[in-house]
C-alpha positions as CSV (number, residue, x, y, z in Angstrom):
1,M,41.5,135.7,146.5
2,I,39.6,137.9,143.9
3,E,38.7,136.3,140.6
4,V,36.7,138.5,137.9
5,A,36.0,137.1,134.5
6,G,33.8,138.8,131.9
7,L,32.3,141.2,134.2
8,T,29.8,143.5,133.0
9,K,27.5,146.1,134.8
10,A,24.8,148.0,133.1
11,F,22.6,150.9,134.4
12,G,20.0,151.1,131.8
13,S,21.8,152.0,128.6
14,V,24.8,153.1,130.4
15,A,27.7,150.5,130.7
16,A,29.4,151.0,133.9
17,L,31.8,148.1,133.3
18,D,32.4,146.2,130.1
19,D,34.2,142.8,130.2
20,V,36.3,143.2,133.2
21,N,38.9,140.4,133.8
22,L,41.3,140.7,137.0
23,S,42.8,138.1,139.5
24,V,44.4,139.1,142.9
25,P,46.4,136.5,144.7
26,K,46.4,136.0,148.6
27,G,48.7,138.5,150.4
28,S,49.0,141.1,147.7
29,V,47.6,144.6,147.0
30,L,46.0,145.4,143.7
31,G,45.8,149.2,142.8
32,L,42.9,150.1,140.7
33,L,43.2,153.3,139.0
34,G,40.9,155.4,137.1
35,H,39.4,158.9,136.8
36,N,36.1,159.8,138.3
37,G,33.3,157.7,136.6
38,A,35.8,155.1,135.3
39,G,33.9,152.2,137.1
40,K,36.1,151.7,140.3
41,T,33.4,152.2,142.9
42,T,31.1,150.2,140.9
43,L,33.7,147.4,140.7
44,V,34.1,147.4,144.4
45,S,30.4,147.6,144.9
46,I,30.1,144.4,143.1
47,L,33.0,142.6,144.6
48,S,31.6,143.6,148.2
49,T,28.2,142.2,147.2
50,L,26.3,145.7,147.4
51,L,25.8,145.7,143.6
52,R,24.6,142.6,141.5
53,P,26.6,142.2,138.2
54,S,24.8,142.2,134.8
55,G,27.1,139.6,133.5
56,G,30.2,137.6,134.1
57,R,31.6,135.7,137.1
58,V,33.0,137.2,140.2
59,R,34.5,135.1,143.2
60,V,35.8,136.4,146.4
61,A,37.8,134.2,148.8
62,G,36.5,131.4,146.6
63,F,32.8,132.4,147.0
64,D,30.5,133.5,144.1
65,V,29.3,137.0,145.0
66,V,25.7,136.4,143.9
67,R,25.1,133.0,145.0
68,E,27.1,132.9,148.1
69,G,26.8,136.6,149.3
70,V,26.6,135.8,153.0
71,E,29.9,133.8,152.8
72,V,31.7,136.7,151.0
73,R,30.5,139.1,153.4
74,R,31.9,137.1,156.4
75,R,35.4,137.3,154.8
76,I,35.6,140.8,153.6
77,G,36.1,144.4,155.1
78,L,35.3,147.6,153.3
79,T,36.2,151.3,153.7
80,G,34.6,153.6,151.4
81,Q,35.5,157.1,150.1
82,Y,34.1,158.7,153.3
83,A,34.5,157.8,157.1
84,A,31.3,155.7,158.0
85,V,31.5,156.0,161.8
86,D,28.7,157.1,164.2
87,E,29.9,160.4,165.3
88,T,27.8,160.5,168.6
89,L,29.7,157.3,169.8
90,S,33.2,157.3,171.1
91,G,35.9,155.6,169.1
92,R,36.0,152.7,171.4
93,D,32.0,152.2,171.3
94,N,32.0,152.4,167.4
95,L,34.4,149.4,167.2
96,V,32.6,147.4,170.1
97,L,29.1,147.8,168.6
98,I,30.4,146.4,165.3
99,A,32.0,143.6,167.0
100,R,28.8,142.9,168.9
101,L,26.8,143.0,165.6
102,L,29.1,140.5,164.0
103,G,28.4,138.2,166.9
104,A,31.3,138.6,169.5
105,A,30.6,138.3,173.2
106,R,30.9,141.3,175.3
107,A,34.4,140.6,176.6
108,E,35.5,139.4,173.1
109,A,34.2,142.7,171.6
110,S,36.1,144.8,174.3
111,A,39.3,142.9,173.6
112,R,39.1,143.4,169.9
113,A,38.3,147.2,170.0
114,D,41.2,147.7,172.4
115,E,43.4,145.8,170.1
116,L,42.5,148.0,167.2
117,L,42.7,151.3,169.0
118,E,46.4,150.5,169.8
119,I,47.0,149.4,166.4
120,F,45.6,152.5,164.8
121,Q,47.2,154.8,167.4
122,L,43.7,156.0,168.9
123,T,44.0,154.8,172.5
124,D,44.3,158.1,173.9
125,A,41.3,159.3,172.1
126,A,39.3,156.0,172.6
127,R,36.7,157.7,175.0
128,R,36.1,160.6,172.8
129,R,33.1,160.9,170.6
130,A,33.9,160.4,167.1
131,K,32.6,163.9,165.9
132,T,35.7,165.3,168.0
133,Y,38.2,163.5,165.9
134,S,40.4,164.9,163.1
135,G,39.9,163.9,159.4
136,G,43.0,161.7,159.7
137,M,41.7,160.1,163.0
138,R,38.3,159.3,161.5
139,R,39.8,157.6,158.5
140,R,41.9,155.5,160.9
141,L,38.8,154.7,163.0
142,D,36.9,153.8,159.8
143,L,39.6,151.4,158.7
144,A,39.7,149.9,162.1
145,A,36.1,149.1,162.0
146,S,36.4,147.3,158.7
147,L,39.1,145.1,160.3
148,V,37.0,144.0,163.4
149,G,35.8,140.8,161.8
150,R,39.5,139.8,160.8
151,P,38.7,139.8,157.1
152,E,40.7,137.9,154.6
153,V,40.1,140.5,151.7
154,I,39.9,144.2,152.3
155,F,38.5,146.7,149.9
156,L,39.7,150.4,150.4
157,D,37.9,153.0,148.0
158,E,40.1,155.9,147.9
159,P,40.9,155.7,151.6
160,T,43.2,158.5,151.9
161,T,40.9,161.3,150.1
162,G,41.3,164.4,151.6
163,L,44.0,163.6,154.0
164,D,47.1,165.6,154.6
165,P,50.3,163.9,153.8
166,V,51.3,162.7,157.1
167,A,47.9,161.2,157.5
168,R,48.3,159.3,154.2
169,R,51.7,158.1,154.9
170,G,50.4,156.8,158.3
171,L,47.6,154.9,156.5
172,W,50.1,153.5,154.2
173,E,52.0,151.9,157.0
174,I,48.7,150.4,158.3
175,V,48.1,148.8,154.9
176,E,51.5,147.4,154.6
177,R,51.2,145.9,158.1
178,L,47.8,144.2,157.0
179,V,49.5,142.8,154.0
180,E,52.5,141.4,156.0
181,D,49.9,139.6,158.2
182,G,48.4,137.9,155.0
183,A,45.4,140.1,154.0
184,T,44.5,140.7,150.5
185,V,43.9,144.3,149.6
186,L,42.1,145.9,146.6
187,L,42.8,149.7,146.6
188,T,41.4,152.4,144.6
189,T,43.0,155.7,144.4
190,Q,43.6,158.7,142.4
191,Y,47.1,159.4,143.9
192,L,49.5,157.7,141.7
193,D,52.4,157.7,144.2
194,E,50.1,155.8,146.5
195,A,49.6,153.0,144.1
196,D,53.4,153.2,143.2
197,H,54.2,152.9,146.8
198,L,51.6,150.1,148.0
199,A,50.6,148.1,144.9
200,D,52.1,144.8,143.9
201,S,50.3,145.2,140.7
202,I,48.1,147.9,138.8
203,T,44.9,147.9,136.8
204,V,43.9,151.2,135.0
205,L,40.2,151.4,134.3
206,A,38.9,154.0,131.7
207,N,35.3,154.0,130.8
208,G,34.5,150.9,132.3
209,R,37.1,148.9,130.5
210,I,40.7,147.8,131.6
211,V,43.0,149.6,129.5
212,A,46.4,148.4,131.1
213,S,47.6,146.2,133.9
214,G,50.9,145.0,135.4
215,T,53.5,145.9,137.9
216,A,54.3,149.7,138.3
217,E,57.7,149.0,136.6
218,E,56.1,147.2,133.7
219,L,53.6,150.2,133.1
220,K,56.3,152.8,133.4
221,S,58.4,150.9,130.9
222,R,55.6,151.1,128.3
223,A,55.3,154.9,128.7
224,G,58.9,155.4,127.8
225,H,60.1,158.9,128.6
226,R,63.5,158.0,130.2
227,N,65.7,161.4,129.6
228,V,69.1,162.7,130.7
229,S,69.2,166.4,131.2
230,V,72.6,168.0,130.5
231,S,73.2,171.6,131.8
232,L,75.9,173.4,130.0
233,R,77.8,176.7,130.5
234,T,77.9,178.3,127.2
235,D,76.1,178.4,123.9
236,D,79.4,176.9,122.2
237,D,79.3,174.0,124.8
238,V,75.7,173.4,123.7
239,S,76.5,173.3,119.9
240,R,79.7,171.0,120.5
241,T,77.7,168.8,122.6
242,T,74.6,168.6,120.4
243,E,77.0,167.3,117.6
244,A,78.6,164.7,119.7
245,L,75.7,163.3,121.0
246,R,74.1,162.9,117.6
247,R,77.4,161.2,116.6
248,A,76.8,158.8,119.3
249,G,73.5,157.9,118.0
250,L,71.3,160.1,120.4
251,S,68.7,162.8,119.8
252,P,69.4,165.6,122.1
253,A,67.0,168.5,122.2
254,P,67.0,172.1,124.0
255,D,64.8,172.4,127.0
256,S,65.2,175.7,128.6
257,E,64.8,179.3,127.9
258,D,68.3,180.0,127.9
259,G,69.2,177.1,125.7
260,L,71.8,175.8,128.0
261,V,69.9,172.5,128.7
262,L,69.7,169.7,126.6
263,T,67.2,166.7,127.0
264,V,68.5,163.4,125.7
265,P,65.9,160.6,125.4
266,V,67.5,157.2,126.5
267,R,66.5,153.6,126.5
268,D,67.8,153.2,130.2
269,S,70.3,154.3,132.9
270,T,73.2,152.5,131.2
271,E,73.3,155.2,128.5
272,I,74.1,158.0,130.9
273,A,77.7,156.9,130.3
274,T,77.3,157.5,126.6
275,V,76.0,161.0,127.4
276,V,78.9,161.8,129.7
277,R,81.3,160.4,127.1
278,A,79.9,162.5,124.4
279,T,80.1,165.7,126.3
280,D,83.6,164.8,127.4
281,E,84.4,164.5,123.8
282,A,82.9,167.9,123.1
283,D,85.3,169.4,125.5
284,A,82.2,171.0,127.1
285,Q,81.8,172.4,130.7
286,I,78.8,170.4,132.3
287,T,76.9,172.5,135.2
288,G,74.4,169.7,135.9
289,L,73.3,166.2,135.0
290,A,70.1,164.5,135.8
291,Y,68.3,161.2,134.9
292,A,64.6,161.1,135.0
293,E,62.6,157.7,134.8
294,P,58.9,157.7,133.6
295,T,56.5,157.9,136.4
296,L,53.1,156.6,137.0
297,D,51.8,160.1,136.1
298,D,53.3,159.7,132.7
299,V,51.6,156.3,132.4
300,Y,48.3,157.9,133.4
301,M,48.1,160.5,131.3
302,A,49.3,158.6,128.2
303,L,46.5,155.8,128.8
304,N,44.0,158.5,129.4
305,H,44.8,160.3,126.2
306,S,44.7,157.0,124.4
307,S,41.4,156.0,125.7
308,A,40.0,159.4,125.0
309,V,41.0,159.4,121.3
310,R,39.4,155.9,120.9
């Protein structure tokens, strides 16, 4: 549903996007990660026909964003970083207005507005002016507005910025429902847990270029940092366990102020058993054992460091 090949965008001498390539299948979520200024919003603006590319080929729902912009706009919905609702109108009137602008008859516009208000749990506030809504309610209304025309492709540009955790989770559930109904979503976010939860695949932008792409698990596997932490009772336990772990081919290192915790890098969770056997061999008293997988935070920090070095 989204095809980007060799995309470039320059603002004067500044390259905002440089040779960007990506593909998003129907009914999936692509998470687009990147620091401020990485090019995320520029890419969304081109995909939604708000900006013209400097070079490359971009197609959305099968249509070229430059030559067939009208057809693209008929098939997309866009929610930006800030809620774009008319605060002087009620929530319902905002949705009816957009439906009418899209060509719906009065009765059809009213029915669609009521349907979306129910989906987004805004029915009780339907007649209130939007300026009385909380931040989370405005974001839900804004997302509802982007869905009035039943878009095939939805662009969400940092849609949960500034929301509290409960409101964020509520929006996540709505996005999951949209995808279940067949929509294709491109989500830009700076919340790594959001990408981990929602995205089928993830692309990381840095300085206008793609520096990594894959599923969350694929990206995490590249970062490494799988560890087993072993908490022990005495210094003698630490000494004996360290030697036993080294004999087992592992590389333990002290990881606490009191010296009673060892961190052991491992390839995967199956090596937990090796750590436990080595500790048992050392006849040591374990007070705690924990296994930690790499997170998207680890991936993001590593990629940002790598791109900064280059």
